[in-house]
C-alpha positions, 0 to 999 in steps of 0.5 A: 434387523439393525445391529446393536450399534445402529441405535447407538450410532443414531444417538451419537449422530443426533447428539453430535448434531445437537451440540454442533447446532447449539454451538452455531447458535451460540456463535451467532448470538455472540456475533450479534451481541458484539455487532454495531447497533447499525448492523442489519440482522439476517434471520437466515444467517441464524438458521442456515448453519443449524439446518445445513449441518442437520441435513448433512448429518442425516444424509450421511447416516442414511447413505451409510446405513440401510433403511430398515424398519428398525432404523426408520423407527429409531430415526423417528424417535430420535427426530422427535427427541431432537425436535423437543430438545430444540424446542427447549433451546429455542424457548430459552433463546427466545426468552432473552432480552437480546432475542427480543431486541433482535426481533424488534430490529427485524420488525422495524426494518420490515416496516421501514422497508414496507412503508414505501410499497404500502404508500404506492399501493394505497395511491394505486387503490385510491386512483382505481377507486376514483376511476371506478367512481367509488368512495375511498376509505378516507372519504367513507371515514369523513362521511361517517364522522359527519353522520356521527356529528349530525346524530349528536346534534340531533340528540342535543336538539331533542334534549333541548326541545324536551327540556323546553316542552317540559318547562312549558308543561310545568307553567300551564295551569291545570 
């Protein structure tokens, strides 16, 4: 059995880790707020301090304390509480305008960075389809558009013929 200080030690380690992680996030958010608009946000910089600090704390704790069933059970309970606490903190952080702005910038940068690659891939696909004598998406779209236009013309012709046949039927004496 673990001594009475075991659970308290785990709780203190967890509390300290939580506070240091929250401080790291706060510093990062403040740096992002004061950064020039052209600065590129780094999502890994957002997570790395928190995760590194947490892994180091748990590694120290398990190096100092023997792994007994009680300790592992306590560790699981505190880990569950830690995850729940971080879920709340992250939920609050993700609900801010600043987080939305940061995510928007990240998405914009991802799209800008991916656009040239997408263009190259699209060109390669087009060339491969030509080599295989298969239609491309744009060719299939053009054919589909022509088919729709033909269907609309046929419908108009049918309506016109129906109207003329109706007028002829109305003129015929009975």
